[in-house]
C-alpha positions as a Markdown table, in Angstrom:
| # | Residue | x | y | z |
|---|---|---|---|---|
| 1 | Unk | 95.4 | 42.0 | 88.7 |
| 2 | Unk | 94.3 | 40.2 | 91.8 |
| 3 | Unk | 94.2 | 42.1 | 95.0 |
| 4 | Unk | 95.1 | 41.1 | 98.6 |
| 5 | Unk | 91.3 | 41.1 | 99.4 |
| 6 | Unk | 90.6 | 38.6 | 96.6 |
| 7 | Unk | 93.6 | 36.4 | 97.7 |
| 8 | Unk | 92.0 | 36.3 | 101.2 |
| 9 | Unk | 88.6 | 35.4 | 99.9 |
| 10 | Unk | 90.1 | 32.6 | 97.8 |
| 11 | Unk | 92.2 | 31.4 | 100.7 |
| 12 | Unk | 89.1 | 31.3 | 103.0 |
| 13 | Unk | 87.4 | 29.0 | 100.5 |
| 14 | Unk | 90.2 | 26.6 | 100.9 |
| 15 | Unk | 89.9 | 26.7 | 104.7 |
| 16 | Unk | 87.4 | 23.9 | 105.1 |
| 17 | Unk | 89.4 | 21.5 | 103.0 |
| 18 | Unk | 92.5 | 22.4 | 105.1 |
| 19 | Unk | 90.6 | 21.5 | 108.3 |
| 20 | Unk | 89.6 | 18.2 | 106.9 |
| 21 | Unk | 93.1 | 17.4 | 105.8 |
| 22 | Unk | 94.4 | 18.0 | 109.3 |
| 23 | Unk | 92.0 | 15.5 | 110.7 |
| 24 | Unk | 93.1 | 12.9 | 108.1 |
| 25 | Unk | 96.8 | 13.6 | 109.1 |
| 26 | Unk | 97.7 | 14.8 | 105.7 |
| 27 | Unk | 100.9 | 17.0 | 105.8 |
| 28 | Unk | 100.5 | 20.5 | 104.6 |
| 29 | Unk | 101.5 | 20.9 | 101.0 |
| 30 | Unk | 102.0 | 24.2 | 99.1 |
| 31 | Unk | 98.6 | 25.9 | 98.8 |
| 32 | Unk | 98.3 | 27.7 | 95.5 |
| 33 | Unk | 95.9 | 30.7 | 94.9 |
| 34 | Unk | 95.0 | 31.1 | 91.4 |
| 35 | Unk | 95.2 | 34.7 | 90.1 |
| 36 | Unk | 94.5 | 36.4 | 86.9 |
| 37 | Unk | 97.5 | 37.7 | 84.8 |
| 38 | Unk | 95.7 | 40.8 | 83.7 |
| 39 | Unk | 97.0 | 44.2 | 84.8 |
| 40 | Unk | 96.0 | 47.8 | 84.5 |
| 41 | Unk | 97.5 | 49.0 | 81.3 |
| 42 | Unk | 96.5 | 52.6 | 81.1 |
| 43 | Unk | 99.7 | 53.9 | 82.7 |
| 44 | Unk | 102.9 | 52.7 | 84.4 |
| 45 | Unk | 102.1 | 54.4 | 87.8 |
| 46 | Unk | 98.8 | 52.5 | 88.0 |
| 47 | Unk | 100.6 | 49.3 | 87.3 |
| 48 | Unk | 103.2 | 49.9 | 89.9 |
| 49 | Unk | 100.5 | 50.8 | 92.4 |
| 50 | Unk | 98.9 | 47.4 | 91.8 |
| 51 | Unk | 102.2 | 45.6 | 92.3 |
| 52 | Unk | 102.9 | 47.6 | 95.4 |
| 53 | Unk | 99.5 | 46.8 | 96.9 |
| 54 | Unk | 99.8 | 43.0 | 96.3 |
| 55 | Unk | 103.4 | 43.0 | 97.5 |
| 56 | Unk | 102.6 | 44.9 | 100.7 |
| 57 | Unk | 100.6 | 42.0 | 102.2 |
| 58 | Unk | 103.0 | 39.3 | 101.1 |
| 59 | Unk | 105.3 | 37.2 | 103.2 |
| 60 | Unk | 108.3 | 39.0 | 102.0 |
| 61 | Unk | 107.0 | 42.3 | 103.5 |
| 62 | Unk | 105.1 | 41.0 | 106.6 |
| 63 | Unk | 107.1 | 37.9 | 107.5 |
| 64 | Unk | 104.1 | 35.6 | 107.0 |
| 65 | Unk | 101.3 | 35.1 | 104.4 |
| 66 | Unk | 101.4 | 34.4 | 100.7 |
| 67 | Unk | 104.6 | 34.2 | 98.7 |
| 68 | Unk | 104.8 | 35.9 | 95.3 |
| 69 | Unk | 106.8 | 34.5 | 92.5 |
| 70 | Unk | 107.6 | 37.1 | 89.8 |
| 71 | Unk | 108.7 | 36.7 | 86.2 |
| 72 | Unk | 109.8 | 39.2 | 83.7 |
| 73 | Unk | 107.2 | 39.5 | 81.1 |
| 74 | Unk | 107.2 | 41.7 | 77.9 |
| 75 | Unk | 103.9 | 43.6 | 77.9 |
| 76 | Unk | 102.2 | 45.1 | 74.9 |
| 77 | Unk | 101.7 | 48.5 | 76.5 |
| 78 | Unk | 104.3 | 48.8 | 79.3 |
| 79 | Unk | 107.2 | 47.0 | 78.0 |
| 80 | Unk | 109.1 | 44.4 | 80.1 |
| 81 | Unk | 107.7 | 44.2 | 83.7 |
| 82 | Unk | 107.9 | 41.8 | 86.6 |
| 83 | Unk | 104.5 | 40.2 | 86.9 |
| 84 | Unk | 103.4 | 37.7 | 89.7 |
| 85 | Unk | 103.0 | 34.3 | 88.0 |
| 86 | Unk | 102.4 | 32.3 | 91.1 |
| 87 | Unk | 100.8 | 33.0 | 94.5 |
| 88 | Unk | 101.1 | 30.4 | 97.2 |
| 89 | Unk | 101.2 | 29.7 | 101.0 |
| 90 | Unk | 104.4 | 27.7 | 101.7 |
| 91 | Unk | 103.5 | 26.6 | 105.3 |
| 92 | Unk | 100.5 | 26.0 | 107.5 |
| 93 | Unk | 101.7 | 28.9 | 109.7 |
| 94 | Unk | 101.7 | 31.3 | 106.8 |
| 95 | Unk | 98.2 | 30.3 | 105.8 |
| 96 | Unk | 96.6 | 30.4 | 109.2 |
| 97 | Unk | 98.3 | 33.6 | 110.3 |
| 98 | Unk | 97.2 | 35.3 | 107.1 |
| 99 | Unk | 93.6 | 34.2 | 107.8 |
| 100 | Unk | 93.9 | 35.0 | 111.6 |
| 101 | Unk | 92.8 | 31.3 | 112.3 |
| 102 | Unk | 95.7 | 30.1 | 114.4 |
| 103 | Unk | 93.9 | 30.0 | 117.7 |
| 104 | Unk | 90.7 | 28.7 | 116.1 |
| 105 | Unk | 92.5 | 25.8 | 114.5 |
| 106 | Unk | 94.3 | 24.9 | 117.7 |
| 107 | Unk | 90.9 | 24.7 | 119.5 |
| 108 | Unk | 89.4 | 22.8 | 116.5 |
| 109 | Unk | 92.2 | 20.1 | 116.7 |
| 110 | Unk | 91.6 | 19.9 | 120.4 |
| 111 | Unk | 87.8 | 19.5 | 120.1 |
| 112 | Unk | 88.0 | 17.0 | 117.2 |
| 113 | Unk | 90.4 | 14.9 | 119.2 |
| 114 | Unk | 88.1 | 15.0 | 122.3 |
| 115 | Unk | 85.1 | 14.0 | 120.2 |
| 116 | Unk | 86.9 | 11.1 | 118.5 |
| 117 | Unk | 88.4 | 9.9 | 121.8 |
| 118 | Unk | 85.0 | 9.9 | 123.6 |
| 119 | Unk | 83.2 | 8.3 | 120.6 |
| 120 | Unk | 85.4 | 6.8 | 117.8 |
| 121 | Unk | 82.2 | 6.4 | 115.8 |
| 122 | Unk | 82.1 | 10.2 | 115.5 |
| 123 | Unk | 85.4 | 10.7 | 113.8 |
| 124 | Unk | 83.9 | 10.5 | 110.4 |
| 125 | Unk | 81.4 | 13.1 | 111.3 |
| 126 | Unk | 84.1 | 15.5 | 112.5 |
| 127 | Unk | 86.0 | 15.1 | 109.2 |
| 128 | Unk | 82.8 | 15.8 | 107.2 |
| 129 | Unk | 81.6 | 18.7 | 109.4 |
| 130 | Unk | 84.7 | 20.7 | 110.5 |
| 131 | Unk | 82.8 | 23.9 | 110.4 |
| 132 | Unk | 80.2 | 22.6 | 112.8 |
| 133 | Unk | 83.0 | 21.6 | 115.1 |
| 134 | Unk | 84.2 | 25.1 | 115.1 |
| 135 | Unk | 80.7 | 26.6 | 115.5 |
| 136 | Unk | 80.3 | 24.7 | 118.7 |
| 137 | Unk | 83.6 | 25.7 | 120.3 |
| 138 | Unk | 83.2 | 26.1 | 124.0 |
| 139 | Unk | 80.2 | 23.7 | 124.1 |
| 140 | Unk | 81.8 | 20.4 | 123.3 |
| 141 | Unk | 82.3 | 19.3 | 126.9 |
| 142 | Unk | 78.6 | 19.6 | 127.5 |
| 143 | Unk | 77.6 | 18.2 | 124.1 |
| 144 | Unk | 79.6 | 15.0 | 124.9 |
| 145 | Unk | 78.0 | 14.8 | 128.3 |
| 146 | Unk | 74.6 | 14.7 | 126.6 |
| 147 | Unk | 75.9 | 12.0 | 124.2 |
| 148 | Unk | 77.3 | 9.9 | 127.1 |
| 149 | Unk | 73.9 | 10.0 | 128.8 |
| 150 | Unk | 71.9 | 8.9 | 125.8 |
| 151 | Unk | 74.4 | 6.1 | 125.0 |
| 152 | Unk | 74.0 | 4.8 | 128.6 |
| 153 | Unk | 70.2 | 5.5 | 128.5 |
| 154 | Unk | 69.0 | 5.1 | 125.0 |
| 155 | Unk | 65.3 | 5.3 | 125.9 |
| 156 | Unk | 65.1 | 7.9 | 128.8 |
| 157 | Unk | 61.3 | 8.4 | 128.7 |
| 158 | Unk | 61.8 | 11.8 | 130.4 |
| 159 | Unk | 61.2 | 15.4 | 129.4 |
| 160 | Unk | 64.2 | 17.1 | 128.0 |
| 161 | Unk | 64.5 | 19.4 | 131.0 |
| 162 | Unk | 64.2 | 16.4 | 133.3 |
| 163 | Unk | 67.4 | 14.7 | 132.0 |
| 164 | Unk | 69.8 | 14.2 | 134.9 |
| 165 | Unk | 72.8 | 15.8 | 133.1 |
| 166 | Unk | 74.8 | 18.4 | 134.9 |
| 167 | Unk | 74.2 | 21.3 | 132.5 |
| 168 | Unk | 71.9 | 24.2 | 131.9 |
| 169 | Unk | 68.3 | 22.9 | 131.6 |
| 170 | Unk | 67.8 | 24.6 | 128.2 |
| 171 | Unk | 71.1 | 23.4 | 126.8 |
| 172 | Unk | 69.8 | 20.2 | 124.9 |
| 173 | Unk | 67.0 | 22.4 | 123.4 |
| 174 | Unk | 69.4 | 25.2 | 122.4 |
| 175 | Unk | 71.8 | 22.7 | 120.7 |
| 176 | Unk | 69.4 | 20.3 | 119.4 |
| 177 | Unk | 70.6 | 20.3 | 115.8 |
| 178 | Unk | 74.1 | 19.2 | 116.5 |
| 179 | Unk | 73.1 | 16.8 | 119.2 |
| 180 | Unk | 70.6 | 15.1 | 116.9 |
| 181 | Unk | 73.2 | 14.6 | 114.2 |
| 182 | Unk | 75.5 | 12.9 | 116.7 |
| 183 | Unk | 72.8 | 10.8 | 118.3 |
| 184 | Unk | 71.7 | 9.6 | 114.9 |
| 185 | Unk | 75.1 | 8.0 | 114.7 |
| 186 | Unk | 75.5 | 6.8 | 118.3 |
| 187 | Unk | 71.9 | 5.5 | 118.7 |
| 188 | Unk | 71.4 | 4.0 | 115.3 |
| 189 | Unk | 70.0 | 0.8 | 116.7 |
| 190 | Unk | 67.7 | 2.5 | 119.2 |
| 191 | Unk | 66.0 | 5.3 | 117.1 |
| 192 | Unk | 62.4 | 5.6 | 116.7 |
| 193 | Unk | 63.0 | 5.7 | 113.0 |
| 194 | Unk | 59.4 | 6.5 | 112.0 |
| 195 | Unk | 59.5 | 9.8 | 113.9 |
| 196 | Unk | 61.3 | 13.0 | 112.9 |
| 197 | Unk | 60.6 | 15.1 | 116.0 |
| 198 | Unk | 63.6 | 15.1 | 118.3 |
| 199 | Unk | 61.6 | 13.9 | 121.4 |
| 200 | Unk | 59.8 | 11.2 | 119.7 |
| 201 | Unk | 62.8 | 10.0 | 117.8 |
| 202 | Unk | 65.0 | 9.7 | 120.9 |
| 203 | Unk | 62.3 | 8.2 | 123.2 |
| 204 | Unk | 61.7 | 11.4 | 125.3 |
| 205 | Unk | 58.5 | 12.6 | 126.7 |
| 206 | Unk | 57.1 | 15.7 | 125.0 |
| 207 | Unk | 54.3 | 18.2 | 125.2 |
| 208 | Unk | 51.5 | 16.5 | 123.5 |
| 209 | Unk | 48.7 | 18.2 | 121.6 |
| 210 | Unk | 45.6 | 18.5 | 123.8 |
| 211 | Unk | 42.2 | 17.0 | 122.7 |
| 212 | Unk | 39.3 | 19.2 | 123.7 |
| 213 | Unk | 36.1 | 17.4 | 124.0 |
| 214 | Unk | 32.6 | 17.7 | 125.5 |
| 215 | Unk | 30.5 | 14.9 | 126.8 |
| 216 | Unk | 27.0 | 15.2 | 125.4 |
| 217 | Unk | 25.6 | 12.3 | 127.5 |
| 218 | Unk | 24.9 | 13.7 | 131.0 |
| 219 | Unk | 24.8 | 10.2 | 132.6 |
| 220 | Unk | 28.3 | 9.5 | 131.3 |
| 221 | Unk | 29.5 | 12.9 | 132.5 |
| 222 | Unk | 28.3 | 12.2 | 136.0 |
| 223 | Unk | 29.4 | 8.6 | 136.2 |
| 224 | Unk | 32.9 | 8.9 | 134.9 |
| 225 | Unk | 33.8 | 12.6 | 135.3 |
| 226 | Unk | 31.9 | 13.9 | 138.4 |
| 227 | Unk | 29.6 | 15.9 | 136.2 |
| 228 | Unk | 32.4 | 17.7 | 134.3 |
| 229 | Unk | 31.4 | 17.8 | 130.6 |
| 230 | Unk | 34.1 | 19.9 | 129.1 |
| 231 | Unk | 37.6 | 18.4 | 129.2 |
| 232 | Unk | 41.0 | 18.6 | 127.5 |
| 233 | Unk | 43.6 | 15.8 | 127.8 |
| 234 | Unk | 46.9 | 15.0 | 126.1 |
| 235 | Unk | 46.4 | 13.0 | 122.9 |
| 236 | Unk | 48.3 | 10.0 | 124.5 |
| 237 | Unk | 45.8 | 9.9 | 127.3 |
| 238 | Unk | 42.8 | 10.4 | 125.1 |
| 239 | Unk | 43.9 | 7.3 | 123.0 |
| 240 | Unk | 43.7 | 5.2 | 126.2 |
| 241 | Unk | 40.2 | 6.4 | 127.3 |
| 242 | Unk | 37.7 | 3.6 | 128.1 |
| 243 | Unk | 34.1 | 4.7 | 128.6 |
| 244 | Unk | 30.8 | 3.7 | 126.9 |
| 245 | Unk | 30.9 | 5.9 | 123.8 |
| 246 | Unk | 29.1 | 5.0 | 120.6 |
| 247 | Unk | 29.2 | 8.2 | 118.6 |
| 248 | Unk | 31.7 | 11.0 | 118.1 |
| 249 | Unk | 30.8 | 14.4 | 116.6 |
| 250 | Unk | 33.9 | 16.1 | 115.3 |
| 251 | Unk | 33.6 | 19.9 | 114.8 |
| 252 | Unk | 36.0 | 22.2 | 113.0 |
| 253 | Unk | 35.7 | 25.4 | 115.0 |
| 254 | Unk | 35.8 | 26.2 | 118.7 |
| 255 | Unk | 32.6 | 28.2 | 118.4 |
| 256 | Unk | 30.8 | 25.2 | 117.1 |
| 257 | Unk | 32.0 | 23.2 | 120.1 |
| 258 | Unk | 30.3 | 25.7 | 122.4 |
| 259 | Unk | 27.2 | 25.3 | 120.1 |
| 260 | Unk | 27.1 | 21.6 | 121.0 |
| 261 | Unk | 26.2 | 22.5 | 124.6 |
| 262 | Unk | 22.8 | 23.5 | 123.4 |
| 263 | Unk | 22.2 | 20.2 | 121.8 |
| 264 | Unk | 19.7 | 17.8 | 123.2 |
| 265 | Unk | 21.1 | 15.1 | 125.4 |
| 266 | Unk | 22.8 | 12.6 | 123.0 |
| 267 | Unk | 23.3 | 9.2 | 124.4 |
| 268 | Unk | 26.8 | 7.7 | 124.4 |
| 269 | Unk | 28.1 | 10.7 | 122.4 |
| 270 | Unk | 31.0 | 13.1 | 122.7 |
| 271 | Unk | 31.9 | 16.2 | 120.6 |
| 272 | Unk | 35.6 | 16.9 | 119.8 |
| 273 | Unk | 37.1 | 20.2 | 118.7 |
| 274 | Unk | 39.1 | 19.1 | 115.6 |
| 275 | Unk | 40.9 | 22.4 | 115.2 |
| 276 | Unk | 40.9 | 22.3 | 111.4 |
| 277 | Unk | 43.8 | 20.1 | 110.1 |
| 278 | Unk | 44.6 | 19.2 | 113.7 |
| 279 | Unk | 42.3 | 16.2 | 113.1 |
| 280 | Unk | 45.7 | 14.5 | 112.1 |
| 281 | Unk | 46.4 | 14.1 | 115.9 |
| 282 | Unk | 43.5 | 11.7 | 116.1 |
| 283 | Unk | 44.6 | 9.3 | 113.5 |
| 284 | Unk | 45.9 | 6.8 | 116.0 |
| 285 | Unk | 42.8 | 6.7 | 118.3 |
| 286 | Unk | 42.1 | 3.0 | 118.0 |
| 287 | Unk | 38.8 | 3.0 | 119.7 |
| 288 | Unk | 37.3 | 5.2 | 117.0 |
| 289 | Unk | 37.3 | 2.2 | 114.7 |
| 290 | Unk | 34.0 | 0.8 | 115.8 |
| 291 | Unk | 32.1 | 4.1 | 116.5 |
| 292 | Unk | 29.8 | 6.2 | 114.5 |
| 293 | Unk | 31.8 | 9.2 | 113.4 |
| 294 | Unk | 30.2 | 12.5 | 112.3 |
| 295 | Unk | 32.2 | 15.4 | 110.9 |
| 296 | Unk | 30.8 | 19.0 | 111.0 |
| 297 | Unk | 33.1 | 21.4 | 109.2 |
| 298 | Unk | 32.8 | 24.8 | 107.5 |
| 299 | Unk | 31.1 | 24.7 | 104.1 |
| 300 | Unk | 34.2 | 25.7 | 102.2 |
| 301 | Unk | 36.9 | 23.8 | 100.2 |
| 302 | Unk | 39.0 | 23.4 | 103.4 |
| 303 | Unk | 36.1 | 22.0 | 105.3 |
| 304 | Unk | 35.6 | 19.2 | 102.8 |
| 305 | Unk | 39.4 | 18.6 | 102.4 |
| 306 | Unk | 39.7 | 18.0 | 106.2 |
| 307 | Unk | 36.7 | 15.7 | 106.1 |
| 308 | Unk | 38.4 | 13.7 | 103.3 |
| 309 | Unk | 41.6 | 13.7 | 105.3 |
| 310 | Unk | 39.8 | 12.4 | 108.4 |
| 311 | Unk | 38.1 | 9.7 | 106.3 |
| 312 | Unk | 41.5 | 8.3 | 105.3 |
| 313 | Unk | 42.0 | 7.4 | 109.0 |
| 314 | Unk | 38.3 | 6.4 | 109.6 |
| 315 | Unk | 36.5 | 5.5 | 106.4 |
| 316 | Unk | 33.1 | 5.2 | 108.2 |
| 317 | Unk | 33.0 | 9.0 | 108.9 |
| 318 | Unk | 29.9 | 10.8 | 107.6 |
| 319 | Unk | 29.5 | 14.5 | 107.1 |
| 320 | Unk | 26.7 | 16.5 | 108.9 |
| 321 | Unk | 25.4 | 20.0 | 108.1 |
| 322 | Unk | 27.6 | 20.0 | 105.1 |
| 323 | Unk | 25.0 | 19.7 | 102.3 |
| 324 | Unk | 23.5 | 21.7 | 99.5 |
| 325 | Unk | 20.3 | 22.5 | 101.4 |
| 326 | Unk | 22.1 | 23.9 | 104.5 |
| 327 | Unk | 24.4 | 26.0 | 102.2 |
| 328 | Unk | 21.5 | 27.4 | 100.2 |
| 329 | Unk | 19.7 | 28.3 | 103.4 |
| 330 | Unk | 22.4 | 30.3 | 105.1 |
| 331 | Unk | 25.0 | 31.4 | 102.6 |
| 332 | Unk | 25.8 | 35.1 | 102.8 |
| 333 | Unk | 28.2 | 35.5 | 99.8 |
| 334 | Unk | 31.3 | 35.2 | 102.0 |
| 335 | Unk | 34.5 | 34.6 | 100.0 |
| 336 | Unk | 36.6 | 31.5 | 100.9 |
| 337 | Unk | 40.3 | 30.6 | 100.7 |
| 338 | Unk | 41.4 | 29.3 | 97.4 |
| 339 | Unk | 42.8 | 25.7 | 97.3 |
| 340 | Unk | 45.5 | 24.2 | 95.0 |
| 341 | Unk | 44.7 | 20.6 | 95.9 |
| 342 | Unk | 44.0 | 18.6 | 92.7 |
| 343 | Unk | 44.1 | 15.1 | 94.2 |
| 344 | Unk | 41.0 | 12.9 | 94.2 |
| 345 | Unk | 39.3 | 13.3 | 97.7 |
| 346 | Unk | 37.4 | 10.8 | 99.7 |
| 347 | Unk | 34.0 | 12.4 | 99.2 |
| 348 | Unk | 30.6 | 11.1 | 98.4 |
| 349 | Unk | 29.0 | 12.2 | 95.0 |
| 350 | Unk | 26.9 | 14.8 | 96.8 |
| 351 | Unk | 29.9 | 16.2 | 98.8 |
| 352 | Unk | 32.1 | 16.3 | 95.7 |
| 353 | Unk | 29.5 | 18.3 | 93.8 |
| 354 | Unk | 29.2 | 20.9 | 96.6 |
| 355 | Unk | 33.0 | 20.9 | 97.0 |
| 356 | Unk | 33.4 | 21.6 | 93.2 |
| 357 | Unk | 30.8 | 24.4 | 93.4 |
| 358 | Unk | 32.5 | 26.0 | 96.4 |
| 359 | Unk | 36.0 | 25.7 | 94.8 |
| 360 | Unk | 34.9 | 27.1 | 91.5 |
| 361 | Unk | 33.3 | 30.2 | 93.1 |
| 362 | Unk | 35.6 | 30.5 | 96.1 |
| 363 | Unk | 32.6 | 30.5 | 98.5 |
| 364 | Unk | 32.4 | 29.8 | 102.2 |
| 365 | Unk | 29.7 | 29.3 | 104.8 |
| 366 | Unk | 31.2 | 29.1 | 108.3 |
| 367 | Unk | 29.7 | 26.8 | 110.9 |
| 368 | Unk | 29.0 | 29.6 | 113.3 |
| 369 | Unk | 26.6 | 31.2 | 110.8 |
| 370 | Unk | 24.2 | 28.3 | 111.0 |
| 371 | Unk | 21.6 | 29.2 | 113.7 |
| 372 | Unk | 21.4 | 27.2 | 116.9 |
| 373 | Unk | 17.8 | 26.2 | 116.2 |
| 374 | Unk | 18.6 | 24.7 | 112.9 |
| 375 | Unk | 21.5 | 22.8 | 114.3 |
| 376 | Unk | 19.4 | 21.5 | 117.2 |
| 377 | Unk | 16.7 | 20.4 | 114.9 |
| 378 | Unk | 19.1 | 18.4 | 112.7 |
| 379 | Unk | 20.7 | 16.6 | 115.7 |
| 380 | Unk | 17.4 | 16.3 | 117.5 |
| 381 | Unk | 16.3 | 13.9 | 114.8 |
| 382 | Unk | 19.1 | 11.5 | 115.6 |
């Protein structure tokens, strides 16, 4: 036989639908809880105990809660007994008081009304997301302040913590999920639809990835950067740089970036720390299109996969120090990291052959294990 605990669990599962019905102004109708009609048949005392338990939490005993409707039924083992054939909540008050949700629903109705009053376009959202309305109780005044600001300023071009809204500076960040859902509706015509990141999508400034690069042409370093040759700038600023560069050397590891300091002076050349798959940050650097691009990565499957990825942005990219001769010279039997990539990569015939060898044997030769003298000799030829 069903227990009071099971009745509560089933009632709680109907709570969300109840909340939605209140926002759609549907009158409360009898809410039926389906129960099983089985019973403990080993003894009459056990049966009576089950009946007493379920009755003890009913409206008849407590003045609120579920109502039990009994019917005399002839049982096989215990003779004729009164069994509950229907369990239901007759009124909204019975239902909410039983769940202990009276105050929560009162606040829910108030918050939902405030949201719809401020922005009628959000009414449908409140109906679909009653649980989220409740989860944000106590925060709706501030959430709506944020919405008002963005509606009036759909392209703020400020950092989140710069927004001139009278609330805690971390509030938007801490409530970003809900705010994002609402702004998706309110700012549908102003979204940066191609972006998923909150700041980019809603035209805010954000902490951009830094591009670390070294200037390998001393004359350029002195003329444009007061002799400074090791710099890091936000990607947005890097994309706008304008100085006489003809060649870019992209290196995978930071150690290799330091190695480039020992290279001979390379006219009109910079070296960039790609940071592995971080090369994706460089895909919109338009001025790369007409440059000679060299990629120097680890001699392992990931190194070649990053090379191939970068080539999808800039097809003219050539690899350097990623050949069979270099590998045979310095390989020390180091294991690599297995790769599950099966797609065809943008590699030359020679690169593909070495990639297949490395992948099959799970081998790796890291950049930093190639001696400075060898690196200098290769670049000194250029």
